[in-house]
Biotite code that builds the C-alpha atoms (Angstrom):
import biotite.structure as struc

atoms = struc.array([
    struc.Atom([108.097, 21.329, -48.825], chain_id="A", res_id=1, res_name="UNK", atom_name="CA", element="C"),
    struc.Atom([106.371, 23.533, -51.432], chain_id="A", res_id=2, res_name="UNK", atom_name="CA", element="C"),
    struc.Atom([106.177, 20.661, -53.912], chain_id="A", res_id=3, res_name="UNK", atom_name="CA", element="C"),
    struc.Atom([103.720, 18.686, -51.497], chain_id="A", res_id=4, res_name="UNK", atom_name="CA", element="C"),
    struc.Atom([101.744, 21.560, -51.539], chain_id="A", res_id=5, res_name="UNK", atom_name="CA", element="C"),
    struc.Atom([101.616, 22.354, -55.087], chain_id="A", res_id=6, res_name="UNK", atom_name="CA", element="C"),
    struc.Atom([100.683, 18.819, -55.935], chain_id="A", res_id=7, res_name="UNK", atom_name="CA", element="C"),
    struc.Atom([98.032, 19.161, -53.648], chain_id="A", res_id=8, res_name="UNK", atom_name="CA", element="C"),
    struc.Atom([96.604, 22.280, -55.059], chain_id="A", res_id=9, res_name="UNK", atom_name="CA", element="C"),
    struc.Atom([96.689, 21.226, -58.767], chain_id="A", res_id=10, res_name="UNK", atom_name="CA", element="C"),
    struc.Atom([94.517, 18.144, -57.790], chain_id="A", res_id=11, res_name="UNK", atom_name="CA", element="C"),
    struc.Atom([91.319, 20.351, -56.655], chain_id="A", res_id=12, res_name="UNK", atom_name="CA", element="C"),
    struc.Atom([89.322, 21.031, -59.372], chain_id="A", res_id=13, res_name="UNK", atom_name="CA", element="C"),
    struc.Atom([88.610, 24.934, -59.812], chain_id="A", res_id=14, res_name="UNK", atom_name="CA", element="C"),
    struc.Atom([91.399, 25.915, -57.172], chain_id="A", res_id=15, res_name="UNK", atom_name="CA", element="C"),
    struc.Atom([92.751, 28.663, -59.807], chain_id="A", res_id=16, res_name="UNK", atom_name="CA", element="C"),
    struc.Atom([89.658, 30.839, -58.942], chain_id="A", res_id=17, res_name="UNK", atom_name="CA", element="C"),
    struc.Atom([90.259, 31.635, -55.334], chain_id="A", res_id=18, res_name="UNK", atom_name="CA", element="C"),
    struc.Atom([93.585, 34.043, -55.579], chain_id="A", res_id=19, res_name="UNK", atom_name="CA", element="C"),
    struc.Atom([91.407, 35.825, -58.072], chain_id="A", res_id=20, res_name="UNK", atom_name="CA", element="C"),
    struc.Atom([88.340, 36.214, -55.664], chain_id="A", res_id=21, res_name="UNK", atom_name="CA", element="C"),
    struc.Atom([90.704, 37.267, -52.721], chain_id="A", res_id=22, res_name="UNK", atom_name="CA", element="C"),
    struc.Atom([92.376, 39.568, -54.806], chain_id="A", res_id=23, res_name="UNK", atom_name="CA", element="C"),
    struc.Atom([89.326, 41.392, -56.213], chain_id="A", res_id=24, res_name="UNK", atom_name="CA", element="C"),
    struc.Atom([87.738, 41.369, -52.318], chain_id="A", res_id=25, res_name="UNK", atom_name="CA", element="C"),
    struc.Atom([91.467, 43.090, -51.235], chain_id="A", res_id=26, res_name="UNK", atom_name="CA", element="C"),
    struc.Atom([90.904, 45.345, -53.658], chain_id="A", res_id=27, res_name="UNK", atom_name="CA", element="C"),
    struc.Atom([87.436, 46.478, -53.909], chain_id="A", res_id=28, res_name="UNK", atom_name="CA", element="C"),
    struc.Atom([87.549, 46.846, -49.701], chain_id="A", res_id=29, res_name="UNK", atom_name="CA", element="C"),
    struc.Atom([90.436, 49.215, -50.299], chain_id="A", res_id=30, res_name="UNK", atom_name="CA", element="C"),
    struc.Atom([88.846, 51.246, -53.199], chain_id="A", res_id=31, res_name="UNK", atom_name="CA", element="C"),
    struc.Atom([85.439, 51.151, -50.557], chain_id="A", res_id=32, res_name="UNK", atom_name="CA", element="C"),
    struc.Atom([87.608, 52.643, -48.076], chain_id="A", res_id=33, res_name="UNK", atom_name="CA", element="C"),
    struc.Atom([89.462, 55.702, -50.019], chain_id="A", res_id=34, res_name="UNK", atom_name="CA", element="C"),
    struc.Atom([86.228, 56.633, -51.230], chain_id="A", res_id=35, res_name="UNK", atom_name="CA", element="C"),
    struc.Atom([84.705, 56.828, -48.192], chain_id="A", res_id=36, res_name="UNK", atom_name="CA", element="C"),
    struc.Atom([87.469, 59.000, -46.353], chain_id="A", res_id=37, res_name="UNK", atom_name="CA", element="C"),
    struc.Atom([88.058, 60.994, -49.431], chain_id="A", res_id=38, res_name="UNK", atom_name="CA", element="C"),
    struc.Atom([84.167, 62.204, -48.853], chain_id="A", res_id=39, res_name="UNK", atom_name="CA", element="C"),
    struc.Atom([84.632, 62.640, -45.409], chain_id="A", res_id=40, res_name="UNK", atom_name="CA", element="C"),
    struc.Atom([83.892, 66.349, -44.324], chain_id="A", res_id=41, res_name="UNK", atom_name="CA", element="C"),
    struc.Atom([86.537, 68.335, -43.129], chain_id="A", res_id=42, res_name="UNK", atom_name="CA", element="C"),
    struc.Atom([84.980, 68.926, -39.672], chain_id="A", res_id=43, res_name="UNK", atom_name="CA", element="C"),
    struc.Atom([84.689, 65.301, -39.120], chain_id="A", res_id=44, res_name="UNK", atom_name="CA", element="C"),
    struc.Atom([88.293, 64.752, -40.281], chain_id="A", res_id=45, res_name="UNK", atom_name="CA", element="C"),
    struc.Atom([89.567, 67.601, -37.396], chain_id="A", res_id=46, res_name="UNK", atom_name="CA", element="C"),
    struc.Atom([87.711, 65.800, -35.019], chain_id="A", res_id=47, res_name="UNK", atom_name="CA", element="C"),
    struc.Atom([88.921, 62.407, -35.803], chain_id="A", res_id=48, res_name="UNK", atom_name="CA", element="C"),
    struc.Atom([92.117, 63.592, -35.387], chain_id="A", res_id=49, res_name="UNK", atom_name="CA", element="C"),
    struc.Atom([92.020, 65.217, -32.346], chain_id="A", res_id=50, res_name="UNK", atom_name="CA", element="C"),
    struc.Atom([90.832, 62.025, -30.497], chain_id="A", res_id=51, res_name="UNK", atom_name="CA", element="C"),
    struc.Atom([94.319, 61.248, -29.867], chain_id="A", res_id=52, res_name="UNK", atom_name="CA", element="C"),
    struc.Atom([95.410, 64.230, -27.921], chain_id="A", res_id=53, res_name="UNK", atom_name="CA", element="C"),
    struc.Atom([91.997, 64.396, -25.894], chain_id="A", res_id=54, res_name="UNK", atom_name="CA", element="C"),
    struc.Atom([92.656, 64.298, -21.731], chain_id="A", res_id=55, res_name="UNK", atom_name="CA", element="C"),
    struc.Atom([89.468, 62.092, -21.634], chain_id="A", res_id=56, res_name="UNK", atom_name="CA", element="C"),
    struc.Atom([87.999, 64.324, -18.967], chain_id="A", res_id=57, res_name="UNK", atom_name="CA", element="C"),
    struc.Atom([84.684, 62.687, -19.684], chain_id="A", res_id=58, res_name="UNK", atom_name="CA", element="C"),
    struc.Atom([85.910, 59.254, -18.620], chain_id="A", res_id=59, res_name="UNK", atom_name="CA", element="C"),
    struc.Atom([86.878, 60.683, -15.468], chain_id="A", res_id=60, res_name="UNK", atom_name="CA", element="C"),
    struc.Atom([83.790, 62.437, -14.370], chain_id="A", res_id=61, res_name="UNK", atom_name="CA", element="C"),
    struc.Atom([81.822, 59.455, -15.047], chain_id="A", res_id=62, res_name="UNK", atom_name="CA", element="C"),
    struc.Atom([84.095, 57.162, -13.459], chain_id="A", res_id=63, res_name="UNK", atom_name="CA", element="C"),
    struc.Atom([84.283, 59.297, -10.078], chain_id="A", res_id=64, res_name="UNK", atom_name="CA", element="C"),
    struc.Atom([80.545, 59.955, -10.108], chain_id="A", res_id=65, res_name="UNK", atom_name="CA", element="C"),
    struc.Atom([79.572, 56.253, -9.484], chain_id="A", res_id=66, res_name="UNK", atom_name="CA", element="C"),
])
């Protein structure tokens, strides 16, 4: 089955640029993500790490006030 797909891909002009473009998008995205996380302040990291452990009291208070 792969030979049918490979034959179709070989007939398209300029198809060899698409894997390069997709790799560059993938690589640049994760480089930017790494830089963003590396530059985060320690207080912000601590706040984000505590989010799953919060009780959600603020959500309960707003829903009971309705």
